PyMOL Python script that loads the backbone (N, CA, C, O; Angstrom):
from pymol import cmd

cmd.read_pdbstr("""\
ATOM      1  N   MET A   1      15.083   7.367 -10.822  1.00  0.00           N
ATOM      2  CA  MET A   1      15.509   6.736  -9.585  1.00  0.00           C
ATOM      3  C   MET A   1      14.423   6.826  -8.513  1.00  0.00           C
ATOM      4  O   MET A   1      14.207   5.883  -7.752  1.00  0.00           O
ATOM      5  N   TYR A   2      13.757   7.953  -8.466  1.00  0.00           N
ATOM      6  CA  TYR A   2      12.735   8.161  -7.454  1.00  0.00           C
ATOM      7  C   TYR A   2      11.626   7.121  -7.557  1.00  0.00           C
ATOM      8  O   TYR A   2      11.216   6.554  -6.544  1.00  0.00           O
ATOM      9  N   TRP A   3      11.135   6.865  -8.767  1.00  0.00           N
ATOM     10  CA  TRP A   3      10.041   5.893  -8.918  1.00  0.00           C
ATOM     11  C   TRP A   3      10.515   4.467  -8.714  1.00  0.00           C
ATOM     12  O   TRP A   3       9.737   3.592  -8.333  1.00  0.00           O
ATOM     13  N   PHE A   4      11.789   4.239  -8.969  1.00  0.00           N
ATOM     14  CA  PHE A   4      12.368   2.924  -8.687  1.00  0.00           C
ATOM     15  C   PHE A   4      12.283   2.640  -7.189  1.00  0.00           C
ATOM     16  O   PHE A   4      11.916   1.540  -6.775  1.00  0.00           O
ATOM     17  N   TYR A   5      12.628   3.654  -6.374  1.00  0.00           N
ATOM     18  CA  TYR A   5      12.522   3.514  -4.919  1.00  0.00           C
ATOM     19  C   TYR A   5      11.073   3.280  -4.508  1.00  0.00           C
ATOM     20  O   TYR A   5      10.786   2.423  -3.672  1.00  0.00           O
ATOM     21  N   LYS A   6      10.159   4.049  -5.104  1.00  0.00           N
ATOM     22  CA  LYS A   6       8.743   3.921  -4.769  1.00  0.00           C
ATOM     23  C   LYS A   6       8.253   2.488  -5.058  1.00  0.00           C
ATOM     24  O   LYS A   6       7.525   1.900  -4.259  1.00  0.00           O
ATOM     25  N   LYS A   7       8.656   1.953  -6.186  1.00  0.00           N
ATOM     26  CA  LYS A   7       8.245   0.600  -6.561  1.00  0.00           C
ATOM     27  C   LYS A   7       8.819  -0.427  -5.594  1.00  0.00           C
ATOM     28  O   LYS A   7       8.124  -1.363  -5.198  1.00  0.00           O
ATOM     29  N   MET A   8      10.074  -0.260  -5.215  1.00  0.00           N
ATOM     30  CA  MET A   8      10.703  -1.185  -4.272  1.00  0.00           C
ATOM     31  C   MET A   8       9.993  -1.140  -2.922  1.00  0.00           C
ATOM     32  O   MET A   8       9.744  -2.181  -2.312  1.00  0.00           O
ATOM     33  N   LYS A   9       9.667   0.067  -2.455  1.00  0.00           N
ATOM     34  CA  LYS A   9       8.983   0.231  -1.177  1.00  0.00           C
ATOM     35  C   LYS A   9       7.595  -0.404  -1.242  1.00  0.00           C
ATOM     36  O   LYS A   9       7.161  -1.053  -0.291  1.00  0.00           O
ATOM     37  N   TYR A  10       6.897  -0.215  -2.369  1.00  0.00           N
ATOM     38  CA  TYR A  10       5.579  -0.816  -2.576  1.00  0.00           C
ATOM     39  C   TYR A  10       5.663  -2.339  -2.450  1.00  0.00           C
ATOM     40  O   TYR A  10       4.889  -2.959  -1.721  1.00  0.00           O
ATOM     41  N   LYS A  11       6.605  -2.920  -3.163  1.00  0.00           N
ATOM     42  CA  LYS A  11       6.762  -4.385  -3.139  1.00  0.00           C
ATOM     43  C   LYS A  11       7.123  -4.883  -1.738  1.00  0.00           C
ATOM     44  O   LYS A  11       6.636  -5.926  -1.302  1.00  0.00           O
ATOM     45  N   GLU A  12       7.976  -4.134  -1.038  1.00  0.00           N
ATOM     46  CA  GLU A  12       8.392  -4.515   0.316  1.00  0.00           C
ATOM     47  C   GLU A  12       7.189  -4.517   1.270  1.00  0.00           C
ATOM     48  O   GLU A  12       6.979  -5.479   2.009  1.00  0.00           O
ATOM     49  N   LEU A  13       6.407  -3.436   1.247  1.00  0.00           N
ATOM     50  CA  LEU A  13       5.247  -3.352   2.133  1.00  0.00           C
ATOM     51  C   LEU A  13       4.176  -4.386   1.773  1.00  0.00           C
ATOM     52  O   LEU A  13       3.527  -4.955   2.651  1.00  0.00           O
ATOM     53  N   GLN A  14       4.004  -4.617   0.478  1.00  0.00           N
ATOM     54  CA  GLN A  14       3.043  -5.627   0.033  1.00  0.00           C
ATOM     55  C   GLN A  14       3.461  -7.016   0.519  1.00  0.00           C
ATOM     56  O   GLN A  14       2.628  -7.792   0.986  1.00  0.00           O
ATOM     57  N   SER A  15       4.739  -7.319   0.408  1.00  0.00           N
ATOM     58  CA  SER A  15       5.253  -8.608   0.850  1.00  0.00           C
ATOM     59  C   SER A  15       5.080  -8.789   2.359  1.00  0.00           C
ATOM     60  O   SER A  15       4.673  -9.855   2.820  1.00  0.00           O
ATOM     61  N   GLU A  16       5.394  -7.741   3.120  1.00  0.00           N
ATOM     62  CA  GLU A  16       5.216  -7.806   4.573  1.00  0.00           C
ATOM     63  C   GLU A  16       3.756  -8.053   4.937  1.00  0.00           C
ATOM     64  O   GLU A  16       3.462  -8.832   5.844  1.00  0.00           O
ATOM     65  N   MET A  17       2.844  -7.391   4.230  1.00  0.00           N
ATOM     66  CA  MET A  17       1.425  -7.577   4.495  1.00  0.00           C
ATOM     67  C   MET A  17       0.993  -9.016   4.168  1.00  0.00           C
ATOM     68  O   MET A  17       0.265  -9.643   4.938  1.00  0.00           O
ATOM     69  N   GLU A  18       1.444  -9.523   3.034  1.00  0.00           N
ATOM     70  CA  GLU A  18       1.079 -10.883   2.633  1.00  0.00           C
ATOM     71  C   GLU A  18       1.625 -11.928   3.607  1.00  0.00           C
ATOM     72  O   GLU A  18       0.928 -12.886   3.941  1.00  0.00           O
ATOM     73  N   LYS A  19       2.853 -11.750   4.058  1.00  0.00           N
ATOM     74  CA  LYS A  19       3.441 -12.680   5.029  1.00  0.00           C
ATOM     75  C   LYS A  19       2.681 -12.645   6.353  1.00  0.00           C
ATOM     76  O   LYS A  19       2.422 -13.684   6.961  1.00  0.00           O
ATOM     77  N   ALA A  20       2.331 -11.441   6.788  1.00  0.00           N
ATOM     78  CA  ALA A  20       1.573 -11.308   8.044  1.00  0.00           C
ATOM     79  C   ALA A  20       0.204 -11.948   7.902  1.00  0.00           C
ATOM     80  O   ALA A  20      -0.287 -12.572   8.843  1.00  0.00           O
ATOM     81  N   PHE A  21      -0.426 -11.801   6.731  1.00  0.00           N
ATOM     82  CA  PHE A  21      -1.736 -12.418   6.515  1.00  0.00           C
ATOM     83  C   PHE A  21      -1.627 -13.938   6.547  1.00  0.00           C
ATOM     84  O   PHE A  21      -2.449 -14.609   7.170  1.00  0.00           O
ATOM     85  N   GLU A  22      -0.622 -14.474   5.883  1.00  0.00           N
ATOM     86  CA  GLU A  22      -0.428 -15.928   5.869  1.00  0.00           C
ATOM     87  C   GLU A  22      -0.225 -16.470   7.287  1.00  0.00           C
ATOM     88  O   GLU A  22      -0.795 -17.495   7.659  1.00  0.00           O
ATOM     89  N   LYS A  23       0.586 -15.773   8.059  1.00  0.00           N
ATOM     90  CA  LYS A  23       0.847 -16.194   9.437  1.00  0.00           C
ATOM     91  C   LYS A  23      -0.443 -16.164  10.258  1.00  0.00           C
ATOM     92  O   LYS A  23      -0.729 -17.095  11.010  1.00  0.00           O
ATOM     93  N   TRP A  24      -1.213 -15.097  10.110  1.00  0.00           N
ATOM     94  CA  TRP A  24      -2.473 -14.974  10.840  1.00  0.00           C
ATOM     95  C   TRP A  24      -3.490 -16.014  10.369  1.00  0.00           C
ATOM     96  O   TRP A  24      -4.199 -16.594  11.191  1.00  0.00           O
ATOM     97  N   SER A  25      -3.570 -16.257   9.055  1.00  0.00           N
ATOM     98  CA  SER A  25      -4.568 -17.191   8.535  1.00  0.00           C
ATOM     99  C   SER A  25      -4.293 -18.635   8.958  1.00  0.00           C
ATOM    100  O   SER A  25      -5.200 -19.467   8.936  1.00  0.00           O
ATOM    101  N   GLU A  26      -3.053 -18.938   9.341  1.00  0.00           N
ATOM    102  CA  GLU A  26      -2.739 -20.273   9.850  1.00  0.00           C
ATOM    103  C   GLU A  26      -3.346 -20.483  11.238  1.00  0.00           C
ATOM    104  O   GLU A  26      -3.631 -21.615  11.630  1.00  0.00           O
ATOM    105  N   ASN A  27      -3.539 -19.399  11.970  1.00  0.00           N
ATOM    106  CA  ASN A  27      -4.102 -19.469  13.311  1.00  0.00           C
ATOM    107  C   ASN A  27      -4.936 -18.209  13.564  1.00  0.00           C
ATOM    108  O   ASN A  27      -4.477 -17.287  14.239  1.00  0.00           O
ATOM    109  N   PRO A  28      -6.169 -18.167  13.022  1.00  0.00           N
ATOM    110  CA  PRO A  28      -7.002 -16.959  13.116  1.00  0.00           C
ATOM    111  C   PRO A  28      -7.358 -16.542  14.546  1.00  0.00           C
ATOM    112  O   PRO A  28      -7.768 -15.401  14.762  1.00  0.00           O
ATOM    113  N   ALA A  29      -7.215 -17.419  15.504  1.00  0.00           N
ATOM    114  CA  ALA A  29      -7.552 -17.079  16.884  1.00  0.00           C
ATOM    115  C   ALA A  29      -6.438 -16.293  17.573  1.00  0.00           C
ATOM    116  O   ALA A  29      -6.634 -15.774  18.671  1.00  0.00           O
ATOM    117  N   ASN A  30      -5.284 -16.206  16.939  1.00  0.00           N
ATOM    118  CA  ASN A  30      -4.137 -15.527  17.537  1.00  0.00           C
ATOM    119  C   ASN A  30      -4.253 -14.015  17.323  1.00  0.00           C
ATOM    120  O   ASN A  30      -4.062 -13.515  16.215  1.00  0.00           O
ATOM    121  N   ASP A  31      -4.566 -13.307  18.396  1.00  0.00           N
ATOM    122  CA  ASP A  31      -4.749 -11.849  18.313  1.00  0.00           C
ATOM    123  C   ASP A  31      -3.456 -11.123  17.956  1.00  0.00           C
ATOM    124  O   ASP A  31      -3.485 -10.103  17.268  1.00  0.00           O
ATOM    125  N   GLU A  32      -2.343 -11.637  18.413  1.00  0.00           N
ATOM    126  CA  GLU A  32      -1.056 -11.009  18.124  1.00  0.00           C
ATOM    127  C   GLU A  32      -0.762 -11.039  16.622  1.00  0.00           C
ATOM    128  O   GLU A  32      -0.289 -10.055  16.055  1.00  0.00           O
ATOM    129  N   ASN A  33      -1.044 -12.168  15.991  1.00  0.00           N
ATOM    130  CA  ASN A  33      -0.834 -12.286  14.547  1.00  0.00           C
ATOM    131  C   ASN A  33      -1.793 -11.390  13.779  1.00  0.00           C
ATOM    132  O   ASN A  33      -1.428 -10.805  12.759  1.00  0.00           O
ATOM    133  N   TYR A  34      -3.034 -11.285  14.278  1.00  0.00           N
ATOM    134  CA  TYR A  34      -3.994 -10.407  13.605  1.00  0.00           C
ATOM    135  C   TYR A  34      -3.542  -8.953  13.702  1.00  0.00           C
ATOM    136  O   TYR A  34      -3.636  -8.208  12.726  1.00  0.00           O
ATOM    137  N   THR A  35      -3.061  -8.553  14.854  1.00  0.00           N
ATOM    138  CA  THR A  35      -2.589  -7.178  15.038  1.00  0.00           C
ATOM    139  C   THR A  35      -1.414  -6.889  14.101  1.00  0.00           C
ATOM    140  O   THR A  35      -1.344  -5.816  13.502  1.00  0.00           O
ATOM    141  N   ALA A  36      -0.504  -7.836  13.979  1.00  0.00           N
ATOM    142  CA  ALA A  36       0.639  -7.668  13.080  1.00  0.00           C
ATOM    143  C   ALA A  36       0.170  -7.524  11.635  1.00  0.00           C
ATOM    144  O   ALA A  36       0.692  -6.700  10.884  1.00  0.00           O
ATOM    145  N   TYR A  37      -0.815  -8.330  11.251  1.00  0.00           N
ATOM    146  CA  TYR A  37      -1.377  -8.227   9.895  1.00  0.00           C
ATOM    147  C   TYR A  37      -2.058  -6.882   9.699  1.00  0.00           C
ATOM    148  O   TYR A  37      -1.867  -6.237   8.668  1.00  0.00           O
ATOM    149  N   ASP A  38      -2.843  -6.453  10.668  1.00  0.00           N
ATOM    150  CA  ASP A  38      -3.573  -5.195  10.567  1.00  0.00           C
ATOM    151  C   ASP A  38      -2.606  -4.016  10.437  1.00  0.00           C
ATOM    152  O   ASP A  38      -2.840  -3.114   9.633  1.00  0.00           O
ATOM    153  N   VAL A  39      -1.543  -4.014  11.203  1.00  0.00           N
ATOM    154  CA  VAL A  39      -0.547  -2.945  11.130  1.00  0.00           C
ATOM    155  C   VAL A  39       0.142  -2.952   9.759  1.00  0.00           C
ATOM    156  O   VAL A  39       0.321  -1.898   9.149  1.00  0.00           O
ATOM    157  N   ALA A  40       0.523  -4.128   9.283  1.00  0.00           N
ATOM    158  CA  ALA A  40       1.178  -4.236   7.978  1.00  0.00           C
ATOM    159  C   ALA A  40       0.237  -3.770   6.863  1.00  0.00           C
ATOM    160  O   ALA A  40       0.663  -3.094   5.927  1.00  0.00           O
ATOM    161  N   LYS A  41      -1.032  -4.133   6.971  1.00  0.00           N
ATOM    162  CA  LYS A  41      -2.011  -3.712   5.965  1.00  0.00           C
ATOM    163  C   LYS A  41      -2.198  -2.200   5.991  1.00  0.00           C
ATOM    164  O   LYS A  41      -2.285  -1.569   4.937  1.00  0.00           O
ATOM    165  N   GLN A  42      -2.259  -1.620   7.170  1.00  0.00           N
ATOM    166  CA  GLN A  42      -2.416  -0.168   7.282  1.00  0.00           C
ATOM    167  C   GLN A  42      -1.217   0.577   6.699  1.00  0.00           C
ATOM    168  O   GLN A  42      -1.383   1.606   6.043  1.00  0.00           O
ATOM    169  N   LYS A  43      -0.018   0.064   6.935  1.00  0.00           N
ATOM    170  CA  LYS A  43       1.179   0.687   6.375  1.00  0.00           C
ATOM    171  C   LYS A  43       1.151   0.628   4.849  1.00  0.00           C
ATOM    172  O   LYS A  43       1.468   1.609   4.177  1.00  0.00           O
ATOM    173  N   PHE A  44       0.772  -0.521   4.312  1.00  0.00           N
ATOM    174  CA  PHE A  44       0.707  -0.697   2.863  1.00  0.00           C
ATOM    175  C   PHE A  44      -0.346   0.230   2.259  1.00  0.00           C
ATOM    176  O   PHE A  44      -0.086   0.894   1.256  1.00  0.00           O
ATOM    177  N   MET A  45      -1.517   0.275   2.858  1.00  0.00           N
ATOM    178  CA  MET A  45      -2.592   1.110   2.330  1.00  0.00           C
ATOM    179  C   MET A  45      -2.237   2.594   2.430  1.00  0.00           C
ATOM    180  O   MET A  45      -2.532   3.356   1.509  1.00  0.00           O
ATOM    181  N   ALA A  46      -1.622   3.010   3.509  1.00  0.00           N
ATOM    182  CA  ALA A  46      -1.231   4.409   3.658  1.00  0.00           C
ATOM    183  C   ALA A  46      -0.201   4.791   2.595  1.00  0.00           C
ATOM    184  O   ALA A  46      -0.246   5.885   2.034  1.00  0.00           O
ATOM    185  N   TYR A  47       0.716   3.879   2.333  1.00  0.00           N
ATOM    186  CA  TYR A  47       1.723   4.144   1.306  1.00  0.00           C
ATOM    187  C   TYR A  47       1.062   4.281  -0.069  1.00  0.00           C
ATOM    188  O   TYR A  47       1.424   5.159  -0.852  1.00  0.00           O
ATOM    189  N   CYS A  48       0.099   3.416  -0.356  1.00  0.00           N
ATOM    190  CA  CYS A  48      -0.609   3.479  -1.632  1.00  0.00           C
ATOM    191  C   CYS A  48      -1.369   4.802  -1.775  1.00  0.00           C
ATOM    192  O   CYS A  48      -1.336   5.430  -2.833  1.00  0.00           O
ATOM    193  N   VAL A  49      -2.040   5.214  -0.723  1.00  0.00           N
ATOM    194  CA  VAL A  49      -2.793   6.463  -0.760  1.00  0.00           C
ATOM    195  C   VAL A  49      -1.844   7.650  -0.941  1.00  0.00           C
ATOM    196  O   VAL A  49      -2.125   8.549  -1.732  1.00  0.00           O
ATOM    197  N   ASP A  50      -0.741   7.659  -0.227  1.00  0.00           N
ATOM    198  CA  ASP A  50       0.233   8.745  -0.362  1.00  0.00           C
ATOM    199  C   ASP A  50       0.794   8.815  -1.780  1.00  0.00           C
ATOM    200  O   ASP A  50       0.949   9.900  -2.340  1.00  0.00           O
ATOM    201  N   THR A  51       1.093   7.664  -2.350  1.00  0.00           N
ATOM    202  CA  THR A  51       1.627   7.615  -3.709  1.00  0.00           C
ATOM    203  C   THR A  51       0.580   8.097  -4.715  1.00  0.00           C
ATOM    204  O   THR A  51       0.904   8.843  -5.639  1.00  0.00           O
ATOM    205  N   LEU A  52      -0.654   7.678  -4.539  1.00  0.00           N
ATOM    206  CA  LEU A  52      -1.722   8.124  -5.429  1.00  0.00           C
ATOM    207  C   LEU A  52      -1.908   9.637  -5.344  1.00  0.00           C
ATOM    208  O   LEU A  52      -2.052  10.301  -6.371  1.00  0.00           O
ATOM    209  N   ALA A  53      -1.906  10.181  -4.142  1.00  0.00           N
ATOM    210  CA  ALA A  53      -2.043  11.634  -3.971  1.00  0.00           C
ATOM    211  C   ALA A  53      -0.894  12.361  -4.669  1.00  0.00           C
ATOM    212  O   ALA A  53      -1.099  13.394  -5.306  1.00  0.00           O
ATOM    213  N   GLU A  54       0.298  11.820  -4.545  1.00  0.00           N
ATOM    214  CA  GLU A  54       1.463  12.424  -5.201  1.00  0.00           C
ATOM    215  C   GLU A  54       1.312  12.381  -6.720  1.00  0.00           C
ATOM    216  O   GLU A  54       1.602  13.362  -7.404  1.00  0.00           O
ATOM    217  N   LEU A  55       0.864  11.253  -7.239  1.00  0.00           N
ATOM    218  CA  LEU A  55       0.654  11.130  -8.684  1.00  0.00           C
ATOM    219  C   LEU A  55      -0.419  12.102  -9.169  1.00  0.00           C
ATOM    220  O   LEU A  55      -0.271  12.722 -10.222  1.00  0.00           O
ATOM    221  N   MET A  56      -1.480  12.231  -8.412  1.00  0.00           N
ATOM    222  CA  MET A  56      -2.553  13.140  -8.799  1.00  0.00           C
ATOM    223  C   MET A  56      -2.056  14.591  -8.796  1.00  0.00           C
ATOM    224  O   MET A  56      -2.433  15.380  -9.663  1.00  0.00           O
ATOM    225  N   GLU A  57      -1.220  14.936  -7.833  1.00  0.00           N
ATOM    226  CA  GLU A  57      -0.670  16.286  -7.753  1.00  0.00           C
ATOM    227  C   GLU A  57       0.242  16.574  -8.941  1.00  0.00           C
ATOM    228  O   GLU A  57       0.206  17.663  -9.515  1.00  0.00           O
ATOM    229  N   GLU A  58       1.054  15.596  -9.301  1.00  0.00           N
ATOM    230  CA  GLU A  58       2.004  15.773 -10.407  1.00  0.00           C
ATOM    231  C   GLU A  58       1.330  15.747 -11.771  1.00  0.00           C
ATOM    232  O   GLU A  58       1.900  16.233 -12.748  1.00  0.00           O
ATOM    233  N   ASN A  59       0.133  15.189 -11.855  1.00  0.00           N
ATOM    234  CA  ASN A  59      -0.529  15.010 -13.151  1.00  0.00           C
ATOM    235  C   ASN A  59      -1.887  15.699 -13.192  1.00  0.00           C
ATOM    236  O   ASN A  59      -2.869  15.113 -13.647  1.00  0.00           O
ATOM    237  N   LYS A  60      -1.944  16.926 -12.726  1.00  0.00           N
ATOM    238  CA  LYS A  60      -3.206  17.663 -12.697  1.00  0.00           C
ATOM    239  C   LYS A  60      -3.797  17.816 -14.098  1.00  0.00           C
ATOM    240  O   LYS A  60      -5.017  17.781 -14.259  1.00  0.00           O
ATOM    241  N   ASP A  61      -2.957  17.984 -15.101  1.00  0.00           N
ATOM    242  CA  ASP A  61      -3.450  18.153 -16.461  1.00  0.00           C
ATOM    243  C   ASP A  61      -4.196  16.913 -16.943  1.00  0.00           C
ATOM    244  O   ASP A  61      -5.215  17.030 -17.625  1.00  0.00           O
ATOM    245  N   VAL A  62      -3.706  15.747 -16.601  1.00  0.00           N
ATOM    246  CA  VAL A  62      -4.365  14.497 -16.998  1.00  0.00           C
ATOM    247  C   VAL A  62      -5.723  14.391 -16.317  1.00  0.00           C
ATOM    248  O   VAL A  62      -6.707  13.997 -16.944  1.00  0.00           O
ATOM    249  N   LEU A  63      -5.778  14.738 -15.043  1.00  0.00           N
ATOM    250  CA  LEU A  63      -7.052  14.680 -14.317  1.00  0.00           C
ATOM    251  C   LEU A  63      -8.074  15.646 -14.903  1.00  0.00           C
ATOM    252  O   LEU A  63      -9.255  15.313 -14.994  1.00  0.00           O
ATOM    253  N   GLU A  64      -7.636  16.834 -15.302  1.00  0.00           N
ATOM    254  CA  GLU A  64      -8.546  17.808 -15.904  1.00  0.00           C
ATOM    255  C   GLU A  64      -9.104  17.269 -17.227  1.00  0.00           C
ATOM    256  O   GLU A  64     -10.294  17.406 -17.509  1.00  0.00           O
ATOM    257  N   ARG A  65      -8.235  16.659 -18.030  1.00  0.00           N
ATOM    258  CA  ARG A  65      -8.700  16.082 -19.312  1.00  0.00           C
ATOM    259  C   ARG A  65      -9.688  14.962 -19.072  1.00  0.00           C
ATOM    260  O   ARG A  65     -10.648  14.821 -19.829  1.00  0.00           O
ATOM    261  N   LEU A  66      -9.477  14.155 -18.032  1.00  0.00           N
ATOM    262  CA  LEU A  66     -10.412  13.079 -17.731  1.00  0.00           C
ATOM    263  C   LEU A  66     -11.758  13.623 -17.270  1.00  0.00           C
ATOM    264  O   LEU A  66     -12.804  13.072 -17.615  1.00  0.00           O
ATOM    265  N   LYS A  67     -11.737  14.700 -16.495  1.00  0.00           N
ATOM    266  CA  LYS A  67     -12.980  15.313 -16.035  1.00  0.00           C
ATOM    267  C   LYS A  67     -13.793  15.858 -17.195  1.00  0.00           C
ATOM    268  O   LYS A  67     -15.022  15.787 -17.191  1.00  0.00           O
ATOM    269  N   ASN A  68     -13.102  16.401 -18.188  1.00  0.00           N
ATOM    270  CA  ASN A  68     -13.782  17.042 -19.315  1.00  0.00           C
ATOM    271  C   ASN A  68     -14.118  16.075 -20.436  1.00  0.00           C
ATOM    272  O   ASN A  68     -14.726  16.473 -21.430  1.00  0.00           O
ATOM    273  N   ALA A  69     -13.744  14.847 -20.302  1.00  0.00           N
ATOM    274  CA  ALA A  69     -13.997  13.860 -21.372  1.00  0.00           C
ATOM    275  C   ALA A  69     -15.433  13.371 -21.334  1.00  0.00           C
ATOM    276  O   ALA A  69     -15.825  12.542 -22.155  1.00  0.00           O
TER     277      ALA A  69
END
""", "prot")
cmd.dss("prot")
cmd.show_as("cartoon", "prot")
cmd.util.cbc("prot")
cmd.orient("prot")
């Protein structure tokens, strides 16, 4: 269930970022749209980094095997 939530949140943030980008790309001179896109992108990227850090913490054995390969 936990990873199901993570996947849903990922898709939600990705969709918000894509919609904000589309809106901004229709009118690149609009600073408000750019700010909305930038905020959405930062939220998405932060979520990805947090998830990756969590995965790395949970899978230390896999990382050690990769280092020694």
